MARKOL-104231 format. One record per residue: residue number from 1; residue in three letters; x, y, z of N, C-alpha, C in turn. Coordinates in pm, whole numbers, plus 50000, padded with zeros to 5 digits. Atoms other than C-alpha are relative to their C-alpha. Example, Ala and Ser with C-alpha at 12.3 -4.5 7.8 and 13.67 -1.06 7.14 Angstrom:
REM residues 2
+-----+-----+-------+-------+-------+-------+-------+-------+-------+-------+-------+
|   k |   r |  n.px |  n.py |  n.pz | ca.px | ca.py | ca.pz |  c.px |  c.py |  c.pz |
+-----+-----+-------+-------+-------+-------+-------+-------+-------+-------+-------+
|   1 | ALA | 50089 | 49881 | 50000 | 51230 | 49550 | 50780 | 50090 | 50120 | 50000 |
|   2 | SER | 49918 | 49881 | 49994 | 51367 | 49894 | 50714 | 49923 | 50109 | 50073 |
+-----+-----+-------+-------+-------+-------+-------+-------+-------+-------+-------+
//
This chain:
REM residues 83
+-----+-----+-------+-------+-------+-------+-------+-------+-------+-------+-------+
|   k |   r |  n.px |  n.py |  n.pz | ca.px | ca.py | ca.pz |  c.px |  c.py |  c.pz |
+-----+-----+-------+-------+-------+-------+-------+-------+-------+-------+-------+
|   1 | MET | 49940 | 49916 | 49901 | 47619 | 49221 | 44056 | 50125 | 49931 | 50052 |
|   2 | THR | 49875 | 50060 | 49953 | 47979 | 49151 | 44131 | 50045 | 50073 | 50125 |
|   3 | THR | 49949 | 49943 | 49875 | 48118 | 49202 | 44469 | 50146 | 49960 | 50011 |
|   4 | ASP | 49856 | 50025 | 49988 | 48491 | 49233 | 44464 | 50048 | 50050 | 50136 |
|   5 | PHE | 49941 | 49963 | 49872 | 48642 | 49227 | 44807 | 50149 | 50012 | 49981 |
|   6 | PRO | 49855 | 49988 | 50008 | 48990 | 49363 | 44810 | 50061 | 49920 | 50116 |
|   7 | SER | 49956 | 50093 | 49896 | 49134 | 49068 | 44996 | 50122 | 50049 | 50077 |
|   8 | LYS | 49881 | 49951 | 49933 | 49464 | 49235 | 45072 | 49964 | 50102 | 50108 |
|   9 | GLU | 50043 | 49899 | 49905 | 49297 | 49530 | 45242 | 49919 | 49938 | 50114 |
|  10 | LEU | 50082 | 50068 | 49900 | 49051 | 49303 | 45421 | 50089 | 49925 | 50100 |
|  11 | LEU | 49907 | 50070 | 49910 | 49335 | 49093 | 45561 | 50074 | 50098 | 50090 |
|  12 | GLU | 49931 | 49898 | 49920 | 49512 | 49407 | 45677 | 49908 | 50052 | 50111 |
|  13 | VAL | 50097 | 49956 | 49899 | 49196 | 49523 | 45858 | 49986 | 49894 | 50109 |
|  14 | ILE | 50013 | 50109 | 49903 | 49163 | 49183 | 46025 | 50124 | 49993 | 50089 |
|  15 | ARG | 49876 | 50000 | 49921 | 49528 | 49190 | 46135 | 50003 | 50119 | 50096 |
|  16 | SER | 50003 | 49880 | 49916 | 49487 | 49543 | 46265 | 49904 | 49982 | 50117 |
|  17 | GLN | 50098 | 50025 | 49895 | 49179 | 49442 | 46460 | 50057 | 49901 | 50103 |
|  18 | ALA | 49940 | 50098 | 49909 | 49365 | 49144 | 46608 | 50105 | 50066 | 50089 |
|  19 | ARG | 49901 | 49929 | 49920 | 49649 | 49373 | 46718 | 49933 | 50088 | 50105 |
|  20 | MET | 50073 | 49916 | 49905 | 49402 | 49612 | 46879 | 49940 | 49917 | 50113 |
|  21 | GLU | 50056 | 50088 | 49897 | 49232 | 49324 | 47062 | 50109 | 49953 | 50096 |
|  22 | GLU | 49888 | 50044 | 49916 | 49570 | 49203 | 47187 | 50044 | 50112 | 50094 |
|  23 | LYS | 49962 | 49886 | 49917 | 49659 | 49551 | 47311 | 49896 | 50026 | 50108 |
|  24 | LEU | 50107 | 49980 | 49902 | 49321 | 49584 | 47482 | 50007 | 49893 | 50109 |
|  25 | ASP | 49986 | 50108 | 49901 | 49364 | 49245 | 47652 | 50118 | 50026 | 50093 |
|  26 | SER | 49882 | 49970 | 49920 | 49710 | 49345 | 47768 | 49972 | 50115 | 50097 |
|  27 | PHE | 50035 | 49886 | 49915 | 49579 | 49676 | 47902 | 49910 | 49956 | 50115 |
|  28 | LEU | 50091 | 50046 | 49895 | 49300 | 49503 | 48094 | 50073 | 49914 | 50103 |
|  29 | LYS | 49922 | 50081 | 49905 | 49544 | 49252 | 48247 | 50085 | 50090 | 50089 |
|  30 | ASN | 49918 | 49908 | 49922 | 49775 | 49534 | 48354 | 49916 | 50080 | 50098 |
|  31 | SER | 50090 | 49924 | 49914 | 49484 | 49731 | 48494 | 49957 | 49917 | 50120 |
|  32 | THR | 50039 | 50089 | 49891 | 49369 | 49433 | 48700 | 50116 | 49978 | 50095 |
|  33 | SER | 49881 | 50019 | 49917 | 49723 | 49376 | 48823 | 50027 | 50123 | 50085 |
|  34 | MET | 49978 | 49877 | 49925 | 49761 | 49740 | 48923 | 49895 | 50017 | 50110 |
|  35 | GLN | 50106 | 49989 | 49900 | 49426 | 49729 | 49105 | 50030 | 49910 | 50119 |
|  36 | SER | 49968 | 50091 | 49889 | 49535 | 49427 | 49310 | 50120 | 50052 | 50080 |
|  37 | LYS | 49886 | 49941 | 49929 | 49867 | 49597 | 49392 | 49956 | 50119 | 50085 |
|  38 | LEU | 50052 | 49886 | 49925 | 49681 | 49912 | 49499 | 49926 | 49954 | 50124 |
|  39 | THR | 50072 | 50055 | 49885 | 49456 | 49706 | 49725 | 50099 | 49950 | 50104 |
|  40 | SER | 49897 | 50050 | 49909 | 49764 | 49542 | 49875 | 50068 | 50116 | 50074 |
|  41 | ILE | 49937 | 49883 | 49938 | 49924 | 49882 | 49940 | 49906 | 50063 | 50102 |
|  42 | GLU | 50097 | 49944 | 49906 | 49605 | 50011 | 50103 | 49992 | 49916 | 50127 |
|  43 | THR | 50001 | 50089 | 49884 | 49602 | 49706 | 50332 | 50125 | 50021 | 50085 |
|  44 | ASP | 49875 | 49977 | 49927 | 49967 | 49762 | 50424 | 49996 | 50132 | 50077 |
|  45 | VAL | 50009 | 49870 | 49934 | 49901 | 50129 | 50505 | 49908 | 49991 | 50121 |
|  46 | ALA | 50092 | 50016 | 49886 | 49606 | 50035 | 50727 | 50069 | 49926 | 50114 |
|  47 | GLU | 49927 | 50073 | 49897 | 49826 | 49784 | 50912 | 50104 | 50089 | 50068 |
|  48 | LEU | 49901 | 49909 | 49942 | 50097 | 50046 | 50960 | 49935 | 50102 | 50092 |
|  49 | LYS | 50071 | 49905 | 49915 | 49844 | 50294 | 51098 | 49960 | 49934 | 50132 |
|  50 | ALA | 50038 | 50072 | 49878 | 49718 | 50034 | 51345 | 50122 | 49976 | 50088 |
|  51 | ALA | 49877 | 50022 | 49924 | 50075 | 49950 | 51448 | 50049 | 50130 | 50064 |
|  52 | ARG | 49958 | 49871 | 49947 | 50150 | 50319 | 51495 | 49917 | 50036 | 50122 |
|  53 | LYS | 50085 | 49973 | 49884 | 49851 | 50357 | 51727 | 50042 | 49914 | 50119 |
|  54 | ALA | 49957 | 50090 | 49892 | 49966 | 50055 | 51928 | 50134 | 50046 | 50058 |
|  55 | ASP | 49870 | 49951 | 49953 | 50321 | 50193 | 51948 | 49984 | 50126 | 50085 |
|  56 | LYS | 50026 | 49880 | 49920 | 50188 | 50527 | 52072 | 49947 | 49964 | 50137 |
|  57 | ALA | 50055 | 50043 | 49872 | 49992 | 50349 | 52344 | 50109 | 49942 | 50089 |
|  58 | VAL | 49889 | 50058 | 49922 | 50300 | 50152 | 52454 | 50093 | 50111 | 50049 |
|  59 | PHE | 49912 | 49890 | 49962 | 50513 | 50468 | 52455 | 49937 | 50083 | 50112 |
|  60 | ALA | 50069 | 49924 | 49896 | 50252 | 50654 | 52661 | 50002 | 49925 | 50133 |
|  61 | THR | 49997 | 50081 | 49878 | 50236 | 50368 | 52911 | 50139 | 50000 | 50063 |
|  62 | LEU | 49863 | 49999 | 49948 | 50614 | 50350 | 52944 | 50037 | 50137 | 50057 |
|  63 | SER | 49973 | 49865 | 49950 | 50633 | 50728 | 52986 | 49934 | 50022 | 50135 |
|  64 | ALA | 50070 | 49985 | 49872 | 50373 | 50719 | 53263 | 50070 | 49920 | 50110 |
|  65 | LEU | 49930 | 50081 | 49901 | 50554 | 50436 | 53441 | 50134 | 50062 | 50039 |
|  66 | PHE | 49870 | 49938 | 49974 | 50891 | 50609 | 53407 | 49983 | 50127 | 50085 |
|  67 | GLY | 50027 | 49878 | 49923 | 50747 | 50938 | 53535 | 49964 | 49969 | 50144 |
|  68 | THR | 50038 | 50040 | 49865 | 50590 | 50766 | 53834 | 50121 | 49947 | 50076 |
|  69 | ALA | 49880 | 50053 | 49935 | 50913 | 50580 | 53910 | 50095 | 50113 | 50038 |
|  70 | MET | 49912 | 49887 | 49970 | 51110 | 50904 | 53894 | 49949 | 50080 | 50119 |
|  71 | ALA | 50056 | 49928 | 49886 | 50871 | 51059 | 54146 | 50045 | 49937 | 50132 |
|  72 | PHE | 49952 | 50067 | 49878 | 50992 | 50799 | 54398 | 50152 | 49992 | 50005 |
|  73 | ILE | 49855 | 50019 | 50002 | 51354 | 50755 | 54287 | 50075 | 50130 | 50028 |
|  74 | VAL | 49928 | 49873 | 49984 | 51458 | 51123 | 54274 | 50004 | 50043 | 50147 |
|  75 | PRO | 49990 | 49963 | 49858 | 51360 | 51203 | 54636 | 50090 | 49904 | 50080 |
|  76 | PHE | 49915 | 50097 | 49931 | 51527 | 50881 | 54754 | 50147 | 50027 | 49969 |
|  77 | ALA | 49861 | 49972 | 50039 | 51845 | 50965 | 54557 | 50050 | 50128 | 50066 |
|  78 | ARG | 49960 | 49874 | 49934 | 51852 | 51319 | 54700 | 50032 | 49974 | 50148 |
|  79 | LYS | 49979 | 50031 | 49859 | 51820 | 51183 | 55051 | 50126 | 49915 | 50018 |
|  80 | TYR | 49886 | 50092 | 49989 | 52078 | 50908 | 54992 | 50133 | 50072 | 49975 |
|  81 | PHE | 49876 | 49931 | 50034 | 52338 | 51137 | 54830 | 50014 | 50133 | 50073 |
|  82 | GLY | 49994 | 49875 | 49923 | 52256 | 51436 | 55050 | 49996 | 50124 | 49914 |
|  83 | ILE | 50008 | 49885 | 50092 | 52172 | 51669 | 54764 | 49888 | 50092 | 50043 |
+-----+-----+-------+-------+-------+-------+-------+-------+-------+-------+-------+
//
């Protein structure tokens, strides 16, 4: 029983398999990289949302203080300028 392996074709199959493995490794590395970037973006968005809430609170506080100050300043200005 003779078993003739077509060495040329076998080498081509091995090379093809090696190329596919390389492409798969590259894809997995890129996928991992994209996942870490996505996680980073999600963290940044969460930080921006928290900062926005804090900014809204500061703006509301300043608005309340300004409104209260105007309640005292406007009558004084009317009296002072005779309006």
